[in-house]
Backbone bond lengths (Angstrom), bond angles and torsions (degrees), N, CA, C in turn:
res aa  C-N    CA-C-N  psi(-1)  N-CA   C-N-CA  omega(-1)  CA-C   N-CA-C  phi
1 M - - - 1.464 - - 1.537 109.02 -
2 K 1.310 115.92 133.82 1.452 121.76 -174.90 1.532 109.69 -91.76
3 L 1.339 116.28 137.66 1.467 122.31 178.64 1.526 108.75 -111.31
4 D 1.317 115.22 115.11 1.462 120.42 178.56 1.526 110.01 -97.08
5 L 1.323 115.33 134.71 1.462 121.13 178.85 1.520 108.93 -114.32
6 Y 1.293 115.32 131.04 1.459 121.24 176.69 1.519 108.53 -114.83
7 Y 1.329 116.97 135.34 1.450 120.73 -175.51 1.524 108.95 -145.15
8 P 1.331 117.41 156.98 1.466 120.90 178.19 1.535 110.80 -65.21
9 V 1.285 116.09 155.48 1.465 121.61 -179.12 1.521 111.25 -60.94
10 E 1.355 116.24 -36.51 1.452 118.33 -177.56 1.522 114.02 -65.46
11 L 1.336 117.05 -13.75 1.467 121.29 178.37 1.533 111.87 -92.58
12 E 1.290 116.96 6.31 1.470 120.46 -178.06 1.524 112.42 -57.08
13 P 1.345 119.73 -45.93 1.476 119.27 178.58 1.527 112.27 -60.11
14 F 1.301 116.20 -39.21 1.474 119.63 -179.59 1.531 110.58 -66.90
15 I 1.311 117.59 -42.02 1.461 121.19 -179.69 1.533 110.17 -62.75
16 K 1.343 116.40 -36.75 1.458 119.67 177.70 1.521 110.46 -63.67
17 Q 1.334 115.95 -39.03 1.482 119.68 177.68 1.520 110.84 -64.73
18 V 1.321 117.17 -39.75 1.463 120.85 178.32 1.512 111.22 -63.86
19 K 1.340 115.79 -45.92 1.480 120.63 179.45 1.513 110.77 -60.55
20 A 1.345 117.33 -42.86 1.446 121.33 -179.11 1.516 111.16 -63.37
21 K 1.329 115.86 -42.55 1.461 118.90 179.96 1.520 111.62 -67.47
22 C 1.336 116.09 -38.98 1.473 119.45 178.08 1.528 110.00 -62.98
23 L 1.312 116.05 -40.29 1.465 120.29 178.71 1.510 110.12 -65.05
24 E 1.329 116.47 -41.52 1.466 121.32 179.54 1.520 111.18 -62.82
25 K 1.351 116.09 -39.60 1.483 120.72 -177.79 1.516 112.48 -86.04
26 G 1.301 116.77 -11.58 1.458 119.29 179.68 1.523 113.42 76.61
27 V 1.325 116.67 32.26 1.459 120.55 177.67 1.526 109.08 -123.26
28 S 1.313 115.76 156.12 1.458 118.96 179.46 1.528 109.87 -85.78
29 I 1.318 114.47 148.80 1.464 118.76 178.89 1.527 110.92 -65.12
30 S 1.333 116.97 -26.06 1.473 120.22 177.92 1.530 110.46 -66.47
31 N 1.354 117.15 -40.72 1.477 119.80 178.79 1.528 110.75 -65.62
32 V 1.344 115.82 -41.38 1.458 118.81 176.80 1.521 110.96 -60.27
33 A 1.320 116.04 -43.29 1.456 120.50 179.50 1.520 111.05 -62.10
34 L 1.367 117.22 -43.86 1.465 121.01 -179.21 1.520 111.45 -64.18
35 I 1.357 115.23 -42.10 1.470 118.84 178.46 1.532 109.15 -63.07
36 S 1.328 116.30 -39.44 1.469 120.04 177.31 1.514 111.02 -63.93
37 F 1.331 115.50 -39.45 1.478 119.62 177.87 1.517 110.88 -61.78
38 R 1.350 115.94 -41.87 1.470 120.18 -179.62 1.543 110.70 -64.83
39 A 1.327 115.12 -43.19 1.459 118.97 177.03 1.518 111.18 -61.22
40 Y 1.314 116.49 -39.10 1.475 121.47 178.63 1.530 110.12 -61.88
41 M 1.326 116.51 -40.11 1.454 120.53 -177.63 1.519 112.05 -76.34
42 E 1.338 116.07 -41.25 1.470 119.83 -171.37 1.525 113.69 -92.19
43 E 1.325 116.88 -30.64 1.455 119.41 -174.81 1.512 113.07 -106.13
44 D 1.310 117.09 6.42 1.460 122.02 176.69 1.525 111.90 55.49
45 I 1.323 114.93 44.02 1.471 120.70 176.58 1.526 108.93 -69.05
46 Y 1.331 116.15 134.50 1.463 119.37 -176.60 1.526 110.10 -82.49
47 V 1.296 114.24 130.38 1.461 122.00 174.57 1.521 107.06 -126.24
48 P 1.343 117.50 121.28 1.468 119.64 -177.67 1.522 111.70 -62.53
49 T 1.313 114.98 155.92 1.478 120.07 178.40 1.525 109.90 -72.58
50 D 1.283 113.71 176.74 1.467 119.32 -179.42 1.527 112.39 -82.97
51 E 1.326 115.84 6.43 1.459 118.92 179.08 1.523 110.29 -66.00
52 P 1.329 117.65 151.15 1.473 119.98 175.91 1.518 110.43 -58.00
53 R 1.328 116.09 148.35 1.468 120.86 -176.75 1.524 111.54 -61.39
54 D 1.339 116.62 -35.47 1.464 118.14 179.26 1.518 111.47 -63.04
55 V 1.332 115.67 -35.92 1.474 119.32 178.20 1.529 110.14 -66.07
56 L 1.344 116.39 -42.31 1.473 119.60 177.83 1.523 111.06 -62.68
57 A 1.327 116.08 -39.82 1.471 120.27 179.66 1.532 110.75 -63.29
58 L 1.330 115.78 -42.88 1.466 119.26 178.95 1.527 111.41 -64.98
59 K 1.320 117.61 -32.38 1.466 120.83 177.13 1.525 110.67 -66.76
60 V 1.328 117.20 -36.37 1.469 120.69 176.84 1.531 109.92 -63.81
61 I 1.341 116.03 -43.23 1.457 120.13 178.50 1.531 110.66 -62.65
62 A 1.340 117.20 -42.84 1.476 121.61 179.12 1.515 110.52 -61.89
63 L 1.350 116.77 -40.73 1.455 120.90 179.36 1.524 110.62 -65.07
64 F 1.337 116.31 -40.13 1.461 121.18 178.68 1.537 110.39 -63.47
65 K 1.321 116.80 -43.71 1.465 120.79 178.91 1.531 111.11 -62.42
66 E 1.309 116.71 -38.22 1.477 120.81 -178.28 1.536 111.17 -68.44
67 I 1.326 116.69 -42.87 1.469 120.13 -174.99 1.527 111.26 -84.36
68 C 1.331 117.01 -33.20 1.467 121.71 -178.10 1.534 109.18 -120.90
69 P 1.325 117.98 65.94 1.468 120.21 -173.81 1.520 114.57 -64.40
70 N 1.353 117.36 -24.00 1.470 120.75 -177.85 1.527 112.68 -94.57
71 W 1.322 116.68 1.39 1.459 119.87 179.41 1.526 108.62 -92.14
72 K 1.318 114.81 146.81 1.452 119.69 -179.98 1.520 110.92 -72.43
73 V 1.322 115.96 135.19 1.458 122.37 177.16 1.518 107.73 -110.54
74 P 1.331 117.96 126.84 1.470 119.20 -179.74 1.529 110.93 -64.99
75 D 1.303 114.86 155.35 1.468 119.50 178.08 1.523 109.91 -62.28
76 I 1.315 114.90 138.09 1.458 119.96 -179.27 1.521 109.64 -68.87
77 S 1.304 114.46 125.86 1.474 120.91 178.66 1.517 108.53 -145.00
78 E 1.319 115.91 170.29 1.457 120.89 178.83 1.515 110.18 -62.75
79 Q 1.354 116.03 -37.34 1.463 120.75 179.27 1.515 111.31 -64.05
80 L 1.353 116.10 -42.46 1.471 120.43 179.43 1.529 110.25 -64.49
81 L 1.322 117.15 -44.64 1.466 120.76 -179.36 1.522 111.12 -62.34
82 N 1.338 116.47 -39.08 1.469 120.15 178.45 1.521 111.41 -64.23
83 K 1.333 116.61 -39.21 1.466 119.94 179.59 1.534 110.05 -65.44
84 I 1.329 115.77 -40.79 1.474 118.59 179.97 1.507 109.74 -65.93
85 V 1.338 117.64 -42.96 1.471 121.33 179.90 1.517 110.64 -60.61
86 K 1.336 117.09 -42.33 1.460 120.77 179.03 1.521 110.64 -64.77
87 A 1.352 116.45 -40.08 1.470 120.00 178.92 1.522 110.85 -64.82
88 L 1.323 117.03 -41.14 1.467 120.13 178.56 1.531 110.72 -62.70
89 A 1.334 115.65 -41.54 1.451 119.69 -179.24 1.528 111.65 -67.79
90 K 1.320 116.42 -35.08 1.454 120.32 -178.12 1.515 111.89 -76.75
91 V 1.292 116.29 -43.40 1.473 120.06 -178.09 1.515 111.89 -75.46
92 R 1.324 115.61 -39.03 1.465 122.56 -178.66 1.540 112.34 53.00
93 K 1.335 113.52 50.84 1.459 120.49 177.08 1.523 108.81 -125.07
94 G 1.333 114.31 153.75 1.453 120.21 -177.48 1.524 113.28 -84.19
95 P 1.334 117.19 -176.20 1.460 122.57 -178.24 1.539 113.67 -57.22
96 D 1.360 115.79 -35.26 1.462 119.04 -179.39 1.538 111.85 -60.29
97 Y 1.327 114.99 -37.07 1.469 119.75 179.56 1.528 110.64 -65.85
98 W 1.314 116.43 -45.33 1.463 120.05 -178.54 1.527 111.18 -68.54
99 E 1.321 116.01 -34.68 1.465 118.33 176.55 1.523 109.93 -65.17
100 K 1.322 117.95 -43.17 1.468 122.15 177.55 1.519 110.46 -60.52
101 L 1.330 116.08 -42.08 1.457 120.75 -179.32 1.534 111.41 -62.96
102 F 1.329 115.50 -48.30 1.466 119.80 -178.33 1.535 111.25 -65.17
103 R 1.327 117.68 -40.28 1.471 120.26 179.58 1.521 110.59 -65.65
104 K 1.301 117.36 -39.62 1.457 120.97 177.35 1.527 110.44 -60.39
105 A 1.336 115.51 -42.52 1.465 119.89 -178.37 1.500 112.22 -66.44
106 V 1.348 117.11 -41.90 1.476 120.09 -174.66 1.530 111.74 -76.90
107 E 1.334 117.35 -20.88 1.462 119.97 -178.43 1.528 112.12 -81.14
108 I 1.340 118.24 -18.98 1.458 120.85 -178.85 1.527 109.84 -79.16
109 P 1.324 118.20 130.31 1.487 121.27 179.55 1.523 111.28 -81.21
110 W 1.302 116.58 77.20 1.460 121.30 -178.66 1.527 110.14 -57.62
111 K 1.324 116.62 146.16 1.455 120.71 -176.20 1.523 111.57 -106.38
112 D 1.334 116.12 -92.79 1.474 119.94 -174.91 1.528 112.17 -77.81
113 W 1.295 116.23 -13.50 1.463 119.97 -176.83 1.520 109.18 -146.66
114 Q 1.325 114.57 150.04 1.460 119.10 179.03 1.534 108.42 -140.55
115 P 1.349 117.59 132.08 1.462 119.15 -179.14 1.531 111.03 -65.54
116 D 1.311 114.71 158.30 1.477 119.42 176.90 1.507 109.44 -114.23
117 F 1.306 115.12 -175.80 1.472 120.59 -176.04 1.519 110.91 -62.18
118 F 1.339 118.10 -41.41 1.466 120.95 -179.11 1.515 111.72 -64.05
119 W 1.337 115.81 -37.94 1.469 120.05 177.91 1.523 110.83 -61.63
120 L 1.320 116.20 -36.66 1.462 120.44 -178.89 1.519 112.80 -74.49
121 L 1.319 117.77 -14.06 1.464 119.88 177.20 1.529 112.35 -79.45
122 D 1.334 116.85 -18.58 1.457 121.90 -176.50 1.539 109.41 -78.64
123 Q 1.328 116.70 121.98 1.445 120.94 -177.12 1.521 112.26 -62.13
124 D 1.335 118.05 -34.12 1.471 120.88 178.36 1.542 110.78 -61.02
125 N 1.319 115.78 -36.11 1.462 119.81 178.69 1.523 112.30 -72.77
126 H 1.324 116.01 -24.74 1.470 119.75 176.51 1.513 110.29 -59.92
127 F 1.331 115.45 -44.99 1.463 119.95 -179.80 1.519 110.97 -63.17
128 K 1.346 116.38 -43.26 1.461 120.42 178.90 1.529 110.53 -58.02
129 L 1.317 115.22 -43.20 1.461 120.04 -175.07 1.521 111.26 -73.74
130 L 1.342 116.46 -48.63 1.470 120.11 -173.24 1.525 111.63 -79.21
131 S 1.332 118.78 -18.74 1.455 120.31 179.20 1.521 112.48 -80.42
132 G 1.345 116.18 -9.94 1.460 120.34 176.11 1.513 114.16 96.00
133 R 1.330 118.07 17.82 1.457 120.89 -178.94 1.524 112.43 -60.58
134 Y 1.344 116.47 -31.36 1.457 120.24 -176.32 1.541 112.13 -104.77
135 D 1.311 115.56 11.32 1.466 118.11 -178.33 1.519 112.61 -68.46
136 Y 1.348 116.96 -17.61 1.474 119.28 -179.88 1.531 110.25 -63.23
137 M 1.350 117.23 -29.08 1.451 119.81 177.10 1.521 111.41 -66.08
138 T 1.321 115.10 -41.89 1.468 119.77 178.00 1.533 110.45 -65.80
139 A 1.350 115.20 -40.62 1.460 119.67 179.45 1.527 110.25 -63.91
140 A 1.356 116.17 -41.45 1.463 119.95 179.58 1.520 111.30 -64.05
141 R 1.343 115.83 -41.30 1.471 119.65 178.55 1.528 110.29 -64.00
142 D 1.339 115.77 -45.85 1.459 119.49 -179.04 1.516 111.41 -64.62
143 H 1.351 116.16 -36.25 1.471 119.78 178.25 1.527 110.07 -65.32
144 K 1.322 115.55 -44.77 1.476 120.35 178.35 1.514 110.71 -60.17
145 K 1.321 115.27 -42.84 1.463 120.05 178.24 1.520 110.88 -62.90
146 H 1.348 115.68 -42.76 1.452 120.18 -179.33 1.536 110.93 -64.48
147 V 1.345 115.14 -40.87 1.477 119.60 178.70 1.525 110.60 -62.45
148 E 1.345 116.04 -42.80 1.457 120.04 179.38 1.529 111.21 -65.55
149 E 1.329 116.85 -40.01 1.471 120.32 177.67 1.513 110.70 -63.10
150 R 1.336 116.67 -40.50 1.462 120.05 178.30 1.525 110.80 -66.96
151 R 1.334 117.19 -38.34 1.460 120.55 178.48 1.527 110.52 -63.24
152 I 1.343 115.49 -44.23 1.462 119.83 179.62 1.534 110.08 -64.18
153 K 1.330 115.56 -39.37 1.474 119.38 -179.76 1.525 109.82 -65.74
154 R 1.354 117.10 -43.95 1.467 120.03 179.46 1.522 111.05 -63.94
155 E 1.317 116.24 -38.88 1.470 120.23 179.60 1.524 109.46 -64.77
156 A 1.351 115.58 -42.33 1.471 119.52 179.24 1.529 110.35 -63.68
157 E 1.341 116.47 -39.66 1.466 119.96 179.25 1.531 109.98 -66.25
158 R 1.356 116.58 -39.20 1.463 120.00 179.82 1.528 110.66 -63.98
159 V 1.334 114.51 -45.36 1.475 119.81 179.95 1.533 110.11 -61.43
160 E 1.335 115.58 -41.32 1.471 120.20 -179.51 1.529 110.79 -64.79
161 K 1.353 116.07 -40.56 1.460 119.89 177.65 1.523 111.47 -63.43
162 E 1.344 115.33 -41.93 1.454 119.61 178.10 1.511 111.20 -63.66
163 R 1.338 115.62 -39.40 1.473 120.30 178.87 1.528 110.64 -63.06
164 I 1.331 116.32 -46.20 1.473 121.13 179.66 1.530 110.27 -63.09
165 K 1.351 115.34 -41.95 1.468 120.42 -179.88 1.528 110.13 -62.35
166 K 1.327 116.15 -46.41 1.469 120.42 179.48 1.528 110.95 -64.80
167 Q 1.339 115.01 -40.55 1.463 119.17 179.29 1.522 110.71 -61.92
168 E 1.331 116.73 -40.21 1.458 120.51 179.79 1.528 110.25 -68.59
169 A 1.356 116.05 -40.00 1.472 119.76 178.07 1.532 111.30 -63.80
170 D 1.337 115.71 -41.81 1.474 120.07 177.97 1.523 110.49 -63.58
171 R 1.364 115.93 -40.39 1.457 119.51 179.48 1.519 111.35 -63.06
172 K 1.345 115.49 -42.64 1.457 119.45 179.86 1.526 111.01 -66.09
173 A 1.343 115.84 -41.71 1.460 119.92 179.43 1.527 111.19 -63.68
174 E 1.342 115.47 -40.76 1.457 120.36 179.05 1.540 110.76 -65.29
175 Q 1.343 115.40 -41.95 1.455 118.83 179.17 1.529 111.16 -66.51
176 K 1.333 115.94 -37.59 1.474 120.29 178.97 1.536 109.75 -64.38
177 A 1.358 114.92 -41.63 1.459 118.97 178.78 1.532 110.94 -63.75
178 K 1.341 115.98 -40.88 1.456 120.28 177.93 1.521 111.07 -63.08
179 D 1.346 116.08 -42.90 1.480 120.13 -179.58 1.533 110.38 -63.14
180 L 1.339 115.64 -43.15 1.470 119.32 178.99 1.524 110.99 -64.34
181 A 1.333 116.01 -40.99 1.455 120.31 179.60 1.530 110.94 -64.16
182 E 1.354 114.90 -39.97 1.467 119.06 179.29 1.533 110.63 -65.98
183 K 1.339 116.31 -42.07 1.468 119.90 178.23 1.535 110.33 -62.42
184 Q 1.344 115.91 -40.61 1.462 119.80 179.55 1.516 111.02 -66.16
185 R 1.349 115.49 -39.44 1.482 119.51 179.03 1.519 110.08 -63.14
186 I 1.340 115.62 -46.00 1.468 119.33 179.73 1.525 110.70 -61.65
187 K 1.323 114.73 -40.24 1.470 119.37 179.75 1.527 111.31 -64.40
188 E 1.345 115.46 -43.50 1.458 119.81 -179.65 1.520 111.47 -67.37
189 E 1.363 115.86 -39.64 1.473 119.22 177.83 1.528 110.57 -63.23
190 A 1.326 115.49 -41.06 1.472 119.16 179.65 1.533 110.65 -64.11
191 A 1.344 115.88 -41.63 1.458 119.82 178.58 1.523 111.46 -65.68
192 E 1.363 114.89 -40.30 1.464 119.40 178.98 1.509 111.34 -65.12
193 Q 1.347 115.22 -42.57 1.465 119.30 178.92 1.520 111.23 -63.89
194 K 1.333 115.30 -38.25 1.455 119.24 179.17 1.534 110.82 -66.49
195 A 1.339 115.89 -39.35 1.454 120.23 178.80 1.533 110.71 -65.73
196 K 1.343 115.40 -39.92 1.468 119.47 178.49 1.532 110.61 -63.77
197 E 1.300 116.10 -43.44 1.478 120.05 -179.80 1.521 109.41 -62.60
198 K 1.327 117.25 -41.46 1.465 121.55 179.31 1.510 110.68 -64.68
199 E 1.372 114.26 -43.05 1.465 119.41 178.97 1.526 111.03 -64.10
200 A 1.337 115.60 -40.22 1.460 119.95 179.64 1.531 111.07 -62.28
201 K 1.320 116.20 -38.76 1.465 119.77 178.19 1.525 110.85 -64.53
202 E 1.327 115.89 -40.74 1.460 120.18 179.71 1.517 111.35 -65.56
203 L 1.334 114.64 -39.45 1.469 119.24 -179.62 1.517 111.82 -65.99
204 L 1.344 115.54 -33.05 1.459 118.99 177.61 1.512 111.27 -65.65
205 K 1.316 115.19 -30.49 1.456 119.45 179.81 1.528 111.20 -77.20
206 H 1.353 116.64 -27.73 1.471 121.23 -176.91 1.526 109.56 -129.81
207 P 1.360 118.06 90.51 1.483 122.37 -178.20 1.520 112.82 -55.68
208 E 1.365 117.77 -35.35 1.466 119.56 -178.95 1.525 110.97 -64.81
209 L 1.343 116.50 -32.45 1.475 118.93 177.08 1.528 110.88 -71.21
210 A 1.337 115.38 -35.59 1.473 120.02 178.91 1.518 110.05 -63.14
211 E 1.345 115.56 -42.18 1.471 119.77 179.97 1.524 110.26 -65.23
212 A 1.331 116.27 -41.78 1.474 120.04 179.72 1.536 110.56 -66.36
213 K 1.311 114.92 -37.54 1.468 119.50 178.50 1.508 111.36 -64.73
214 K 1.337 115.86 -41.36 1.460 121.29 -179.98 1.521 110.32 -63.70
215 K 1.360 114.42 -43.14 1.458 118.86 179.94 1.537 110.86 -64.46
216 E 1.316 115.25 -39.32 1.482 119.68 178.66 1.525 111.65 -63.05
217 E 1.310 116.59 -42.40 1.468 120.65 179.18 1.522 111.19 -65.35
218 E 1.375 116.42 -38.78 1.459 120.39 178.44 1.537 110.71 -63.79
219 E 1.339 115.82 -39.66 1.463 119.54 178.87 1.552 110.79 -66.97
220 K 1.323 114.65 -39.52 1.456 117.79 178.30 1.537 111.16 -64.06
221 Q 1.343 115.48 -40.73 1.466 120.04 179.68 1.521 110.43 -65.50
222 F 1.345 115.58 -41.10 1.464 120.13 179.57 1.550 110.82 -63.17
223 E 1.353 114.35 -44.07 1.471 119.38 -179.80 1.539 110.20 -64.83
224 K 1.312 115.55 -38.46 1.462 119.69 178.04 1.521 111.33 -61.35
225 E 1.340 115.50 -47.68 1.458 120.10 179.31 1.527 111.04 -63.15
226 R 1.345 116.14 -37.67 1.460 119.55 179.14 1.531 111.39 -64.15
227 Q 1.314 115.90 -42.47 1.460 120.27 178.65 1.525 111.40 -64.66
228 E 1.326 115.38 -37.01 1.474 119.91 176.95 1.536 110.21 -63.51
229 R 1.354 115.72 -41.44 1.476 118.68 178.63 1.535 111.17 -66.47
230 I 1.340 115.43 -37.37 1.468 118.70 177.96 1.535 110.29 -62.89
231 E 1.331 115.76 -44.10 1.465 119.77 178.63 1.529 111.21 -63.81
232 K 1.336 114.17 -40.18 1.462 119.03 178.70 1.510 111.21 -65.66
233 A 1.355 116.18 -32.55 1.467 120.63 -178.47 1.519 112.05 -64.49
234 K 1.340 116.41 -20.80 1.461 119.66 178.39 1.532 111.83 -69.30
235 H 1.302 115.17 -19.16 1.465 119.41 -174.04 1.538 113.15 -121.39
236 E 1.354 117.32 -14.08 1.461 120.87 -178.82 1.538 110.18 -131.95
237 P 1.320 117.30 152.95 1.466 120.88 177.36 1.537 110.98 -60.53
238 Q 1.344 115.85 146.39 1.451 121.66 177.83 1.540 110.00 -130.85
239 W 1.350 114.24 143.48 1.474 119.20 -177.93 1.532 110.44 -77.21
240 N 1.334 115.52 133.63 1.464 122.50 178.91 1.520 108.16 -118.89
241 E 1.345 118.03 115.38 1.473 122.06 -177.43 1.543 111.67 -64.27
242 E 1.300 116.85 -25.16 1.468 120.41 -178.05 1.528 108.90 -119.59
243 K 1.292 114.78 56.31 1.468 120.10 -177.23 1.524 110.85 -65.38
244 Y 1.349 115.77 -46.49 1.469 118.54 179.70 1.529 109.56 -156.76
245 M 1.321 116.93 167.02 1.473 123.75 179.40 1.526 107.39 -121.88
246 D 1.364 116.27 132.88 1.475 119.08 -179.34 1.528 110.07 -82.69
247 K 1.341 117.20 -178.70 1.470 121.43 -174.27 1.534 112.31 -67.68
248 D 1.332 115.46 -20.43 1.459 118.98 177.64 1.522 112.04 -85.60
249 G 1.341 116.18 -2.83 1.465 119.23 179.22 1.510 113.07 89.77
250 T 1.318 116.44 9.11 1.478 119.69 179.01 1.516 109.11 -84.46
251 V 1.344 116.26 132.60 1.468 122.47 -179.96 1.516 109.79 -87.25
252 H 1.317 115.90 132.16 1.473 121.71 179.34 1.528 110.39 -122.42
253 G 1.295 112.95 150.94 1.474 118.52 178.84 1.540 111.52 -92.01
254 G 1.308 115.00 164.19 1.469 120.97 179.03 1.523 110.46 -172.26
255 F 1.297 116.27 171.48 1.453 120.17 -178.18 1.532 110.68 -89.87
256 D 1.340 114.77 138.12 1.463 122.04 169.36 1.539 107.66 -97.06
257 Y 1.313 115.65 129.26 1.469 120.02 -176.77 1.526 110.28 -105.96
258 P 1.320 117.08 152.53 1.478 120.29 176.72 1.525 111.09 -52.86
259 D 1.317 116.00 143.88 1.469 120.73 -175.65 1.522 112.86 -61.19
260 D 1.335 117.20 -31.77 1.466 118.49 -175.08 1.532 113.16 -88.50
261 W 1.353 117.72 4.46 1.464 119.64 179.54 1.527 110.13 -76.03
262 T 1.329 115.24 143.51 1.471 121.32 175.79 1.536 108.31 -91.02
263 E 1.317 115.09 169.26 1.467 120.04 178.57 1.517 110.98 -62.31
264 D 1.309 116.98 -37.44 1.466 120.43 179.33 1.527 110.72 -65.01
265 Q 1.340 117.65 -39.96 1.468 120.27 178.43 1.539 110.64 -64.18
266 I 1.322 116.56 -39.79 1.474 120.75 179.51 1.519 110.28 -63.31
267 L 1.331 116.20 -48.50 1.461 120.61 -179.14 1.518 111.16 -62.65
268 D 1.319 116.85 -41.22 1.461 121.02 179.91 1.530 110.15 -65.02
269 W 1.331 116.98 -41.65 1.455 119.88 -179.46 1.526 111.05 -66.08
270 E 1.345 118.23 -44.36 1.458 121.84 -179.48 1.523 111.76 -63.63
271 E 1.341 115.93 -33.61 1.472 119.38 178.66 1.524 110.77 -68.69
272 K 1.349 116.80 -40.29 1.469 120.59 -178.90 1.523 112.13 -75.66
273 H 1.354 118.92 -24.15 1.467 121.83 -175.63 1.537 111.24 -120.35
274 S 1.296 116.13 39.20 1.469 119.80 -177.01 1.543 111.64 -61.99
275 S 1.336 117.09 -29.44 1.473 120.28 -176.57 1.523 112.74 -69.30
276 I 1.324 117.97 -23.65 1.464 119.84 -175.34 1.525 111.52 -71.94
277 F 1.331 116.86 -17.62 1.462 117.82 179.51 1.525 110.91 -67.08
278 M 1.356 117.90 -14.86 1.457 121.57 176.37 1.542 110.08 -77.66
279 R 1.360 117.95 -31.20 1.463 121.85 179.34 1.534 109.80 -135.13
280 P 1.314 116.79 69.84 1.476 120.07 -176.38 1.521 113.61 -73.80
281 E 1.347 118.16 -11.94 1.455 119.03 -175.64 1.538 112.66 -62.79
282 Q 1.335 115.86 -21.94 1.474 118.14 179.34 1.531 112.08 -66.47
283 Y 1.352 117.02 -12.52 1.461 121.71 178.59 1.518 112.74 -100.16
284 L 1.315 115.66 7.37 1.457 119.63 179.18 1.538 109.67 -71.63
285 I 1.341 116.83 138.60 1.448 120.69 177.73 1.531 109.01 -81.62
C-alpha cells in the first residue's frame, strides 16, 4: 500500500533533508512516517494545529492573561509574535504545558523580583520553574502562614483558658457570697426568734403590755393594707363615696379612675366589672 505525503511548499527544504537522511540510512520515508505516526499516537507527541502561527501566538497571550491577570503583558507586536512562534517551535508542547507553566509561575510568591512574559518564553527558564527551583518561596510563605495560624490558635486557647478561669472564679465568689448571705440570714432569724421568745415571756408577765402589743400590730397591719390599696389605686379604679353632688345637694358616690386611662379603657373596664357597682365598698381605700 502506497503512502502519499502532502506538505506546504515552504517545507520543501526540510523534506529534502528527510529524504537524504532516509537514503543515507537505507530506510524508506514511508517507514519513518509510520513510526512517527505511532509515536504520535502512543507517546502523545504534540503536533500544532493547522492554524496560522500568529493565531497560535495570540492564544498563548490570551492564556497568559487569563491565568496571570495581574501580570503585565507586553504590547502585541510583530516582534512579540515572532518570539512566541519560535518558543512554540522550540518547546513543541501543547496548551496544557503552557497552562501548567503559567499557573506554576503565578502561584509562587515572588519577593524582590518577578519574572515577566519574555522570561517565561525561554525554555531554559521552564526547567528552572517546573523543576521546583523556586518552590522554597512557596514553602516559606506556607510556613509563615502556618506559624501565624498556630499563633492565632494558641492565643485563642489562652483567651479561652482565661475566660474559663475567670468564670470559675466568679462562680466561686458568687457561691461564697450566697453562703455568707445564707449564714447571715440564719443568724438574723435565730436572733429574731430569740427576741420574739423573750418578748413573749415578758408579755406573759404583763397582760396589759400584751394587749397594747396586739393593738399596735393590728394598727400596723391596717396601715400596711391601706398603703397597698393606695398603691393599687394608682393602677385600678377606686370607689369614692363623695364623687359628686347633685343640684339638690345630695352627695353621690362614684369611681375614680387612674389619670392616664383613656375613655375607651374606662368603658371597657366598666363593661367587664358591671357587677361591682352593686357592692362598690370593696374598692374603698
